[in-house]
C-alpha positions as CSV (number, residue, x, y, z in Angstrom):
1,M,-37.6,27.5,54.7
2,M,-35.2,24.9,53.3
3,T,-37.9,22.3,53.0
4,G,-39.9,24.6,50.6
5,L,-36.7,25.3,48.6
6,R,-35.6,21.7,48.5
7,K,-39.2,20.8,47.3
8,Y,-39.0,23.3,44.4
9,A,-35.4,22.3,43.4
10,A,-36.7,18.5,43.2
11,L,-39.7,19.7,41.1
12,G,-37.2,21.6,38.8
13,V,-35.0,18.6,38.4
14,M,-37.9,16.3,37.6
15,M,-39.3,18.8,35.0
16,A,-36.0,19.1,33.3
17,F,-35.5,15.3,33.4
18,F,-38.9,14.6,31.8
19,A,-38.5,17.4,29.3
20,A,-35.1,15.8,28.1
21,L,-36.7,12.4,28.0
22,A,-39.4,13.7,25.7
23,L,-36.9,15.4,23.5
24,D,-34.8,12.2,23.5
25,I,-37.8,10.3,22.0
26,T,-39.1,13.0,19.6
27,V,-35.8,14.1,17.9
28,P,-34.8,10.6,16.7
29,A,-38.5,10.0,15.7
30,L,-38.6,13.1,13.5
31,V,-35.1,12.3,11.9
32,L,-36.1,8.7,11.1
33,S,-39.6,9.9,9.5
34,A,-37.7,12.4,7.5
35,M,-35.1,9.7,6.3
36,A,-38.1,7.4,5.4
37,A,-39.9,10.3,3.5
38,V,-36.7,10.9,1.4
39,N,-36.2,7.2,0.8
40,W,-39.8,6.9,-0.5
41,L,-39.3,9.9,-2.8
42,V,-36.1,8.5,-4.1
43,L,-37.6,5.0,-4.9
44,K,-40.8,6.6,-6.3
45,A,-38.9,9.2,-8.6
46,P,-38.6,8.2,-12.2
47,D,-35.2,7.0,-13.4
48,D,-34.6,10.0,-15.6
49,L,-35.6,12.7,-13.2
50,L,-32.1,14.0,-12.5
51,E,-31.3,14.3,-16.2
52,R,-34.7,16.1,-16.9
53,V,-33.8,18.6,-14.0
54,L,-30.4,19.2,-15.0
55,G,-31.6,19.5,-18.7
56,W,-34.1,22.0,-17.6
57,L,-31.5,24.0,-15.7
58,S,-29.1,23.8,-18.6
59,L,-26.4,22.1,-16.6
60,A,-26.3,18.8,-18.3
61,P,-24.0,18.2,-21.3
62,G,-25.8,18.9,-24.6
63,A,-28.7,20.8,-22.9
64,A,-28.2,23.8,-25.1
65,S,-28.9,21.6,-28.2
66,R,-32.0,20.0,-26.7
67,G,-33.5,23.2,-25.4
68,R,-36.1,23.5,-22.6
69,P,-38.9,20.9,-22.2
70,A,-42.3,22.2,-23.2
């Protein structure tokens, strides 16, 4: 009886190891992909994007005199 239990215990340990190994590769890959996407968005955004967004939200200084964009 112990042989069967030992076999299933070894199977459980191997399954846990390879599941953790897959997560160890997947999570950093997703994080690096998200960082690359944000970097690309920052580099491709126009220089005055933040000013336009803050002006539209009426948070920038002098936004009340400029009004909302058309």
